[in-house]
N, C-alpha and C positions, 0 to 999 in steps of 0.2 A: 123436540125441544119443549121445556114448560112454559106454559102461558100465565098470562095474570088471572086467569080463571082456575082456581084450585079445586072446583067441586067435580071435575071430570068432563066427560064427554058432552059434545052437543048433538042436536038431532041432525038428521040429513037435510031437512028442508032450511033449518038455520045455516048449516054450512054452505048450502047452494045460494042461500040469499047473501051471505057474506062475499062469496066468490063472485057473484053478479055486482055488487057494490064496488069491489076491488077493480073489475074490468071496466066498470063505468068511470071510476076514478082515474085510471090509467088512460082511458080514451078521451078523458076531460068533459065529458058530458055532465058530470056533477062535480061540485068543489072538492077539494081534498080535505083531509081531516086537519084540524087546527091543535096545536100544542096549548093548552090552557094556562101553562105556566110562562111560556115566552111569547104567545101571541102569534107564532109563525106556523106557515103551513108545513105538514109533514108530506115529503115525497113519496107517491104512492108506489113507486118503483123500487123502493127499499125493502129488501126481503124482510120475511117474518121473523127470521131468527136475530135480526139487527133491530128491528122497530118494536118488538115484543118485549116488555120488560120482564126480567125474572119473578118468580112468584114470592120470593123471600123480601123483595122490595115493597110489595103491597101496594101496588100502583094500580088504580081501577079505571084509568082514563089513558087515551093514546098520547104518548110523549117520547121524547128522544133524550131526556135528561139523563138516563142511565148510561148513555153512550158518551157523554160530555165528561171532560175532566174536572174533577171537584175544584172549586176555588180555594187557592190558598189563603191563609189568614196573615197577609203580610202588612207591616205597619208602613207609615208613611216615610217619605224622603226625610223628615225632620226627628223622627223617633230615635231615641237613644237612651242609653243607660241612665237612671237617676243615681248618679254616684254620692255616696255618703248618706243617703236617705235612710231614716230608722222608722221602724214600723211600730208606732205606737209608744206607750210609755214602758220603762223597763220594769222587769219582774221584781218582787221584793225578796225572793229566796231562790235558792239555786234549783234548777230543775234536772231531772234525770236525763243524760244524753247531751247536755249543754256543753259548751266550751268551758275546761276546767280553769282557764286563765282569766276570761271576762264574764262568763255565764251567758252569753248569747247562743241560741238555738240554731242558728243559721250556718255555722262553720265549726269544724273540729279544732281541737287544741293546736295541731301542727299548722293549720291554714290561719291561726289568730294573727291579726295586725296590731293588736294592743301591745303596750309595753309589758314584756314578761314581769309578772309580779313574784315577790319573794314567797308569798302565800296566796295561791289562786283563790277565785271566787268560791270554788268547790268546798274549801275549807274554812274560809272566813265568812262566806255569805255576804260580803259588803260590796259596794260599788259595781253592781250587777249592769252591765250594759244592755241596752235594748237590742232587739233583733234587727238586722238589717234588711232592706226590701230587696227580695230576690226577684228580678225581672226576667222574663222570657220574651226577649225582643226577637221579632221576625223581620228581617230586613228584606226589602225588595231588591230588584235588579239594580236600580239607581242608587239605593241606599248603600249597596254594599260596595259600590265602586266610588262613593263620594269621599273624597280624600279630606274633606274638611267636616264631615260628619262627626257630631259630637263636640266640635270646637266652640268655644264661648268668646265672641268677639269682644266682650267685656273684660276679659282676662288681659288683653293687650293694654288697657288704659294704665295698668300698674306698671308697665314696662315705660309707658310715655311719660308718666308722672316721675318715675326714677331718674329717666334721662333728663327732664327738665330740671330737676333739682341739681344733678351734676353740673348740667350747662350753667345754672345760676352761679354755683360755687365757682366754676371756672372763670367766668366773667368778673366775679367779683375779685377773685385773686389778680386777675389781670388788670384790673383798674386800680388796684393798691400798688402793682408794681409800677405802672405808668405814673402814678402820682408821686411815687418815692424818686424816680428818675428826674422828673421836672424840677424837684426841690433840690438836687444836687447841683453845686456850683460849676459853671464851665471854666476850665483851667487854659484851654488853648484857643486860637482863633479859628482853626479849621476843624474844631471838635464837633460843631453842629452838622457838617456834611457827614461825618462819621457816624454822629447820632442818628441821622436819618437812615443811614444804612443798617445800622444796628436794629432800628425800629422794624425796618423791612424783615431783617433775618429773625428777629424775636417773633414777628407775626408768623413767618413760615414755620418757625419752630413751635409755636403754638398750635398751628394747624396740625403739623405732624404729631404732636402729642394728642391731639384731639381724635385723629383718624388712625393712628398707628395700630392700635389693638384691634381696630375693626376691619382693617384692611387686609383682606385674604383673597388675592387673585386667584383665578382658575388656573391650575396646572402649576402652582408655586407653593413651597412650603416655607412659611415664615416664621422665624424666631423673633419673638417680640424682645427679648434681652438684647441679643447682639444685633439685630436688624440684618440678618443675612438671608438672602432669598436664594432657595435652591430650586432649579429648574429640573421637574420630572416629567413634564409632558412637552410636546411641540408647541410652539407658538403659532398662533393662527396665521400670522404672515408667511411663514414657511411653507412651500409647495408640498402638498400631499404626494406620498410616494407612488400612488397610482395615477398621478397626473405628470410624473417627470418625463413619461414616454408614452404617448398616445398609440403606438404601434400595436395592434392586436397580436402579432406575432411575437412580442417582447416578452419580459418576465411576467409571469402569472400572478395575480393579486387575489388572495383568498378573502373575501369579504367577511367571512365569519370569524376568523382568527385575527384579521387585519395583518396577514403576513405576506410578505414579497420576498421569497427565498433568493431568487436570483437577482443580478445586477440590472437594473432597467437601462443603464447607460453604458453598457459594456461595448457597444460599437463606437461610441463617439468619444468616451472619456476613459482614462485609467481609473482604477479603483482607488488610487491615493489622491486624486484631483477632485473627488465628488464627496459631498457630505453624506450621502447615503448610497452605499454599494451593495445592498441586498441583505436579508437577514442571516444568510449563510455565514456571516463573517464569524460569528460565535464559533464556527465549527473549527477555524484555523486561527483564531487570535486568543490572546490571553494564555491561559495555562492548559488549554485543550491540546495543541500538539505536544507539550510536554508529557502530559499524562499517558498520550498515545505512545510516546518513545519510552516512558517508563514501563508500559505493559508489554512492549516488544522486548525491551531489555530483560524483564522478568521471565518472559517464555523462552527466551534464548539462554539465559542463564540456567534455568531448570531443565532444558532438553539437553544443551551441547555441553555445559560446564558441570552438571550435576549438582548445583547449588539449590537449597530449599529456599526459593524466593517467591513469594506470593503477594501481590499488590493488595489484594482484598483482605487477606488473613493478617498480613504484617506491613501495613503501608508505611511506617516509619522506618523500618529496616530496608524496605526496598527502595525508598527515596534516598537513603543514606549511601547504599551500595551503588545507587546510579550516579550519585554525585562524585563518588569516588572513582568510579570507572570513567566518567567523563573527565575528570581532572588528569587521570593518567593517560587516556587517549589523547587528551590535547597536548600534553608534555612530551610524548612519544612523537606525535606529528611535528611539534615545533623542533625537537632535536633532529629528526630526520631531514625538515627542511633546511636548518642551518648547516647541517653537514652537507647537503648537496650544494647550497649556494657557496659555502667556503671551498669546496672542491673544485667546482666548475664556474663560479662567478655569476653576474648577471643580476644582482641585486636591484640596480639602478633602472632595469626595465620594469620590475614589478612595481615599483614606485611611481612609475610615470602615470600621469592623468589621462583620461580617456581621449582619443583622437578628436571626438566631436569638440571638446574644449579647447584643445590645442590649435586646431585648424578652423574652429568656428563653422565647419560645414561637415557634411557626410555623403557618401555614395548611395545610401539607402534612399529609395524612390517611394515616397509617401504621398497619396492622393486622398483629398478630403472632398466630400460633397458640400453643397451650399449650406447645409444644416450643421456643418461641422463634423460629421460622422466619417470615420475611415472608410475608405473605399479599398485602396491598395496600400500595401506595405507591411503588412504582417501576415502573409499568407504562410501556411505551414509547407515546408519543403516535401516534395513528392519524393516517394522512397525509390531507390535504384533497384533494378532488377539484377539477377545474377547473370542474364543473358546480355549479350552486346546490344547496345542501343544506338540508334541515329547513325549505323554504319551504311555508307552509301558507296558501292563498289562500281566499277566499270562506268564511270561517269554519269550515274544516275543521281537525280535530285530528289528522288523518293525512296523510301525503303520497300523491300519486297514484301508483297501482301497489302499494299495500299491501294489496289485496284482489283476488281471483281467483275468477270463478264462471262456469261455463258459457262458457268460453274468451273472457271478458271481463275487462278490468282496471278496477279502480275504486278507491273510497276505503273503507278498513276502518272509518272512523268512522260512515259513513252508508249504505253499500253502494251508492253512486250509480256508474253506469258512464259517465256523461257527463263529460268533463272540465271543462266549464264550469259545471256545476251547483252550486247552493248547497246547502250543508250542512244537512240536516234532523235529524240526531242519531239518537237512539233510536227516535223516532217514525216516522221514514222507513224504518229497518229493519223496524219492526213491520207498517207499511203495505204495504211490498214483500212480506214474507213471507205476510201475508194475501190480497192480490191473487194470488199465485201459488198458493197452497193453493184459493182459489176457482176459478181456471181449470182446475186440475187435477179439481176437484169436478165442474165442469159439462161437461168434455170427456167424450165417450161412450168408454166402455169396451168393446171387443169381447169380451173375455174374459169379462167381467161378463154382457153380454148371452147369450154362449153357454151360461154355467152356468144363467141364469135359463130358457132354453128347454129345456135338458135337464131341469131340476128341474121344469117345468110338464108337459113330456112324461112324466116319471115319475110325477107325481101323477095325470095323465089315464089313464096305463095302469094304474095301481093300482086305480082305480075301474072299469075294464072287466074283463070275464071273459076266460078263456084263449081262447075260441072267436073273440070279437070282435079280441082282440090278434092272432090268426093270420091272420084275414081281412084286417086292416088292413096287416100286413106283407106279405102276398101282393100286395095292391092296390098297394103302394109299389113293389114290384118289377116289376109290369107296366107302371106309368107310366113308370118308369125306363128299361126297354127301349124303349119306343115312342118316349121322347124321344132316346135314343141313335141308333134307326134314322132318325129325321127329321134329325138333325144330319149323319147320314152322306150321306143324300141330298142335303141342301143343300150340303154340301161338294163332291159331284160336280158340282151344278150350277155352283156358284161356279167349279170349276176349268174347265168348258166356257167359262164366260162369260168368265173370264180370258184363254182362248186367243183368243177373238173379239176381246176388248179389245186383246190384244197385236197381232193383224193390223191392227186399225184404227189403232192408234197408230203401227204401222211405215208406214203409207200416209201418214199426216198428217205424219210426221217427213219422209218423202220428198219430199212436196209442199212442206213447209217449206224443205228443202234446196234444192230448185229454185227456189223464190221467192228464197232469199237468197244463191243463186249457188254453192251447194255440191253435191257429188254429181256425177253424170254428166249434165251439161247440153251443149246444143249452141248455139254462138254464131255469129251471121251477122257475117261479116268486114265487109260494108258497113256495117251497123248499128253495128258496134263502132267504125268509122272516124269515123262521124258522130256517135257519141257523145263520142269522144275531141276531135272538133274543138269540138263544143258546150262541153265541160268547158274546153278552152283559152281559148274566147272568153269564158267566164264568169271565169276566174281573170285575164284581162287587164282586163277590165271592172271589177276590183275587187271582184267578188262574193265570197260565202262558198264558192266551189267546190261540193261535193256538195250542201250544205244549202241553197243559194240557187237554187232550182227556180222555174219559172215558175208563174203562178197558175193556168193551165189544166193544167199536169201534175199528174195524179191518181195515177199509178203509176210505179214504176220498174222498168225492164226488166233483163234479165240484161246486156245491152250496157252500159247505164249503170254497173252495178256493176263490171265488169271494166274499164271506162275509168277508173272511180275508183281501182282498185287499181293500174292501171299508172301514172297520173298523179300518185298522193300521193307526197310527199318523204318519205324515211325517214332520220332523222338518224343512226341506229345503223348504217347500211349504209356501210362504207368505201369501196366503188367505185361509189357512187351518182353522183358528180360526173362520171365517166369515160364515162358513157352519153350519147351526143348527141341532139339532137332529130331529127336525120335518121334515125337508126336506129329511133327510135320511130315515125316517119312512115312508114318503110318497112314496119314491121310492120302 
């Protein structure tokens, strides 16, 4: 890093001396350096690359000024533009670059606020205006946010003076009217009473004239000519929509858009009986359903009827076609209804009022809470299954599958697990539980027996002396060791016996394989040929082949087995039919 000394390096002794001073300042043995500009101590623990000023600032003393943000030149809270101020006297002749209209140097011709002249000051050189005072006002934090900054309170005095003049003129006119009425003769006896009432009415009318133009209530649009008030905001006395239902699970209120789309009173009132039923009413009120129906009609007409109807491209045509379709549809429906009523009758039943109005009562059960909310009465009907429901056969009071025990289904009324069993009621439940308890009681419990043996051993050992108990323990250990030795010898004998048995089994298996044509066997070709000829004769004679042996044949030779394997037909062999009989005979 560059230092404040631009000359170059320092000697080793000076560097060591500076290090010693820094260590002493850090240890607190000598005072820290002082900033001469602020008079504050400089922290000795600040690194050099922060505390040392760059060389281009040309600071020859220790300071932290280069690390501080420069102070901004901000005006006071009362500083504002000097509107309309002129800078000195006006020029006597036109100057190059000045406004062509008024001759001022502080703005261009397009920005000139003077009256457009027929011939500007550029060409006439007369009535040249003075330059405006252009100010560069730097406002601080408070001045930027002061809503009344630049306002002159003396300007309001003109408004007050104007209002006082109007009030004096109104009072004078009012006095002239009263003096004129007092000079008029009284014609009837009861006229004074009427005059008193008229005076009050006139006073009220005067007050209305006085305040009618100035009265502009919040949330109202006032027309001064017709005196009609139009309400476009809610009145403060009305309950806010988010206070209609304080339940957290009710309709959600979005505070940013001030929207509550759902009905907050849907549980306690019908949508027609409340003044606010949610903002979603715009989706199904007014012309919204009509627009949706027209769009559906256009799609159906374009897809099914092949008509070129498009609500966005030709909205007028689509609306006319939709009206025509609706009128024809209603006409056809009315004709069909009239024909059915004329043929079968019963029109008087269609015109009858509802039963609730005729009988003043209904069979529908409705239950309300203390707060007036509906608890019961408008439940949605449950959907019926395609299977039979609530079928109770064989005197059962519960359906099959209403009870589960030990991985078995049954009836809850009698705990029967057989589907076709007759219901036995509570008696069957008691009998089943009693039999189960009896079976558990009769079953031997190994844990109980072991506990009984331990208890008996403990009782017997308690009655014996210590010497007898020690002798009994040693005797048990000896018996246990002898038993383990005998088991070991027996296992060795069994291993030897197993080896002998294994050899015998191998011999038997080999003999069985030789007998059944398996393993390494030797076949005589002459005997094999004779066996094949005999098998062929049996097959031609209509015998059963291999199983049709002569009565004197008592054993089957290896050649007979081989001949059977060669002569039998294999249906799953794809090339079995390509082998000829001559090839077999040659073999």
